[in-house]
Structure formats: structure tokens, C-alpha cells
C-alpha positions in Angstrom: 106.4 75.1 86.0 102.8 74.6 85.0 100.2 75.6 87.5 97.2 73.7 88.8 95.1 75.7 91.3 91.7 76.2 92.7 89.1 78.7 91.4 89.4 80.7 94.6 93.2 80.9 94.4 93.1 82.3 90.8 89.9 84.3 91.1 91.6 87.6 91.1 94.1 86.7 88.3 93.5 87.4 84.6 95.2 84.2 83.7 93.1 82.1 81.3 92.2 78.6 82.7 93.1 75.9 80.2 95.6 78.2 78.4 97.9 79.6 81.1 97.0 77.4 84.1 94.7 74.5 85.0 91.9 74.8 87.6 90.3 72.1 89.7 87.1 72.7 91.7 87.4 69.7 93.9 90.3 67.6 95.2 89.4 65.0 92.6 89.2 67.5 89.8 92.6 69.0 90.9 94.1 65.5 90.8 92.7 64.9 87.3 94.2 68.2 86.1 97.6 67.2 87.5 97.3 63.8 85.8 96.6 65.6 82.5 100.1 67.2 82.8 101.6 63.7 82.6 99.1 62.1 80.1 98.6 64.8 77.5 101.6 65.2 75.3 103.0 68.7 75.3 100.4 70.1 77.7 102.9 70.8 80.5 105.2 72.6 78.2 102.5 74.7 76.6 101.1 75.7 80.1 104.6 76.6 81.3 105.3 78.8 78.3 101.9 80.5 78.4 102.1 80.9 82.1 105.5 82.5 81.9 104.2 84.9 79.2 101.2 85.8 81.4 103.5 86.6 84.4 105.8 88.7 82.3 102.9 90.5 80.6 100.7 91.2 83.7 103.1 91.1 86.7 106.4 92.5 85.5 107.5 95.4 87.8 108.3 97.6 84.9 104.7 97.3 83.7 103.3 97.7 87.2 105.5 100.7 87.8 104.2 102.5 84.6 100.6 101.7 85.7 101.2 103.1 89.2 103.0 106.2 87.9 99.9 106.9 85.7 97.6 106.4 88.6 99.7 108.8 90.8 99.9 111.4 88.0 96.1 111.3 87.5 95.5 111.7 91.2 98.0 114.6 91.4 96.2 116.3 88.5 92.8 115.8 90.0 94.0 117.1 93.3 95.4 120.2 91.6 92.1 120.8 89.8 90.1 120.5 93.1 92.5 122.5 95.3 94.7 124.6 93.1 96.2 126.5 96.0 97.4 123.2 97.6 98.7 121.6 94.4 101.2 118.7 94.9 104.5 119.0 93.1 
């Protein structure tokens, strides 16, 4: 499903406007973006495919889990250096 959203709603996402989703600043601009999905041949399909790739690349639980594991490992290592007698195992 292609996404049309506001700048505020996608502000913390790394998705690329125009490539992985469409953005409308005002209600009128949002409506224009939705109409583009019907008027521009292939746009909805390209956005859907790119949006799905974005979600799989940036929000897959396997990827997130590896990132969190790295953060936890770094924190445990830093704790061990600061307080070696109270090292976490």
C-alpha cells in the first residue's frame, strides 16, 4: 500500500519522500499527492515496492534485534571498564 503522510508524521523516519512515500504539507497538498497515485502511471506500484523495501530494511525485528544487541554489548563493556568489580555478565 503506498503511503501519503504529513511531514510531522514521517519526521522521525528515514524513508525518502517521493521515493518511498509521498508527503503533503497541507490538506490540499495531501489530496494532490493522493490524486497522483491515480493519475501517474506506475507511481503507486513503485511507492508500494520501495516502501516495503524500506520497512524490511529499516524496521525488520531481526535487524533491530542485532542493533539492540550491539548497544547492550557496548553498554556492558563500558560498565565493566568503569566498574570492573561490578561487571555485568
